[in-house]
C-alpha positions in Angstrom: -29.9 77.9 34.6 -28.3 76.5 31.5 -28.6 78.8 28.4 -28.3 77.8 24.8 -27.9 80.4 22.0 -28.8 79.2 18.5 -27.4 81.4 15.7 -28.8 80.9 12.2 -26.9 81.3 9.0 -26.6 83.7 6.1 -30.0 84.6 4.6 -31.8 82.5 7.2 -33.9 83.2 10.2 -34.6 81.4 13.5 -37.7 79.9 11.9 -35.8 78.1 9.2 -34.5 74.5 8.9 -34.0 72.6 12.2 -33.8 75.5 14.5 -37.5 75.6 15.6 -37.4 71.8 16.2 -34.1 72.0 18.2 -35.4 75.0 20.3 -38.5 73.0 21.2 -36.6 69.9 22.1 -34.3 71.9 24.4 -37.1 73.9 26.0 -38.9 70.7 26.9 -35.9 69.8 29.0 -36.2 73.1 30.9 -33.3 74.8 29.2 -33.4 78.5 28.4 -33.1 78.9 24.6 -32.4 82.1 22.7 -32.5 82.1 18.9 -32.1 85.7 17.8 -32.9 87.1 14.4 -29.5 88.4 13.3 -29.3 91.8 11.7 -29.6 92.2 8.0 -29.4 88.5 7.5 -29.1 88.8 3.7 -26.0 90.9 4.0 -24.2 89.7 7.2 -21.1 91.5 8.3 -18.7 90.9 11.2 -19.1 94.4 12.4 -22.9 94.0 12.9 -23.3 90.3 13.7 -20.6 89.9 16.4 -21.6 92.9 18.5 -25.2 92.0 18.2 -24.5 88.5 19.5 -22.5 90.0 22.3 -25.4 92.2 23.2 -27.9 89.3 23.2 -25.7 87.0 25.3 -24.5 89.7 27.7 -22.3 87.5 30.0 -20.8 84.2 29.0 -20.1 81.5 31.6 -19.8 77.8 31.9 -23.6 77.5 31.9 -23.7 79.1 28.4 -23.8 77.0 25.3 -23.8 77.9 21.6 -25.1 76.2 18.5 -24.4 77.7 15.1 -25.4 77.0 11.5 -23.0 78.0 8.8 -22.3 81.8 9.1 -23.7 81.5 12.6 -20.7 79.4 13.5 -18.4 82.1 12.3 -20.3 84.7 14.4 -20.0 82.5 17.5 -16.3 81.8 16.9 -15.5 85.5 16.5 -17.7 86.4 19.6 -15.7 83.8 21.7 -12.5 85.3 20.4 -13.3 88.7 21.8 -14.1 87.5 25.3 -11.8 88.3 28.2 -9.6 85.7 29.8 -12.0 85.0 32.7 -14.9 84.1 30.4 -15.5 80.6 29.2 -18.5 79.0 27.6 -19.7 75.5 28.5 -19.5 74.4 24.9 -20.4 75.0 21.3 -21.8 72.9 18.5 -20.9 74.0 15.0 -23.1 72.8 12.1 -21.6 73.3 8.7 -19.1 75.8 10.1 -16.4 77.1 7.9 -13.1 78.9 7.5 -13.3 78.6 3.7 -16.2 78.6 1.2 -16.6 76.9 -2.1 -16.7 79.1 -5.2 -20.3 77.9 -5.9 -21.4 79.7 -2.7 -21.3 83.1 -4.5 -24.1 84.0 -6.9 -22.7 87.5 -7.6 -19.9 89.9 -6.7 -21.8 91.2 -3.7 -22.1 87.7 -2.3 -18.4 87.2 -2.9 -17.5 90.4 -1.0 -19.7 89.3 2.0 -18.2 85.8 2.1 -14.6 86.9 1.7 -14.9 89.4 4.6 -15.6 86.4 6.9 -13.0 84.0 5.4 -10.2 86.5 5.1 -10.5 88.4 8.4 -8.0 86.8 10.9 -9.1 84.8 13.9 -7.0 83.8 16.9 -8.1 80.2 17.1 -6.0 79.5 20.2 -7.9 82.2 22.0 -11.2 80.8 20.7 -10.3 77.3 21.9 -9.5 78.7 25.4 -12.9 80.3 25.6 -15.0 77.1 25.6 -14.9 73.9 27.6 -15.6 71.6 24.6 -17.0 71.7 21.1 -18.3 69.6 18.3 -18.2 70.3 14.5 -20.6 68.6 12.2 -20.1 68.3 8.4 -21.4 66.7 5.3 -19.2 65.5 2.4 -21.7 66.8 -0.2 -22.1 70.3 1.3 -22.3 72.6 -1.7 -20.9 75.5 0.2 -18.5 74.3 2.9 -15.5 72.1 2.1 -15.3 69.0 4.4 -11.6 69.6 4.7 -12.4 72.5 7.1 -13.3 69.8 9.6 -9.6 69.3 10.1 -9.2 73.0 11.2 -11.9 72.5 13.8 -10.3 69.2 15.0 -6.7 70.5 15.1 -7.1 74.1 16.1 -10.2 74.1 18.2 -10.0 70.6 19.6 -13.5 69.9 18.4 -15.0 66.5 18.2 -15.7 66.1 14.5 -18.7 64.3 13.0 -18.9 63.9 9.2 -22.0 62.6 7.3 -21.8 61.4 3.7 -25.0 63.1 2.3 -26.6 65.8 4.5 -25.9 68.7 2.2 -25.8 72.1 4.0 -28.1 70.7 6.8 -31.2 72.6 5.5 -34.7 71.6 4.8 -33.7 71.4 1.1 -31.4 68.6 2.1 -34.2 67.0 4.2 -32.9 68.3 7.6 -35.9 69.6 9.4 -34.6 67.9 12.6 -31.0 67.6 13.6 -30.8 65.0 16.4 -27.0 65.0 16.4 -26.9 68.7 17.4 -29.4 68.0 20.2 -27.5 65.0 21.4 -24.1 66.8 21.4 -25.3 69.8 23.3 -27.1 67.7 25.9 -24.0 65.5 26.4 -22.0 68.7 27.0 -24.5 69.9 29.6 -24.6 66.4 31.2 -20.8 66.4 31.4 -20.7 69.8 33.0 -23.3 68.7 35.6 -21.1 65.7 36.5 -18.1 67.9 36.9 -20.0 70.4 39.0 -21.0 67.6 41.3 
């Protein structure tokens, strides 16, 4: 059974933006989908989000796929980093994932402390790359929070296929993204590729 875990972003829930639509589209295809409500979503920390994701996923294998939005991408990346050498996910789709954040992200000092924890804590990207079969990173040039230049880190360090849109904002309902066909297509293609290889 193929499993897909969808991880929402900072201040969001599994009922926000395109996640309900994507979950429905995947479930219609007989795929097991998990979209957990991450703990203390308004104040996300590595020490709570990553262990919680690990607990939800339990065991990662090549039938396991991840889709993250914004901070959810960071949580997935850090979760993959902590896996042992024998564990490898089928793939991951990163939507507005980041390694840096624009200054406009922060409304106050508390926000800045939260964001800087994620962007300054080291990540072994070589290890992350080795823990997944394939990945795609999706960006928008007009994202108010995530610099599009981070796409190059995904491409160069994680070997991700990169897709860049001119005007999709942060891929939220506010930027008219209640459906995200590109994320659906990318994860379905990953699953299809894995089925061909398994045969």
